[in-house]
C-alpha angles and dihedrals in degrees: 000000000000092000091050093051090047093048096048099036103030086231118121106222123218109235114213122184113237135188119299112289090009119133127168139149117214133190118189088347095304120115109240099170134009144165113268136169090296090057131240119358119252115266093237092050091052094048092051091048092049095049093047089052091050088055100256 
């Protein structure tokens, strides 16, 4: 996911290991996508949320 975000936004994300089973994407300290009871978020959804949080 980090490589996909970097490729599509030009921003190199910091990857921080979380607790087992935890997955979240933060932009500016705010969670924009995360794993929930349905599982991992769709890649297209994550990219859209990241781009929106980056202002574009």
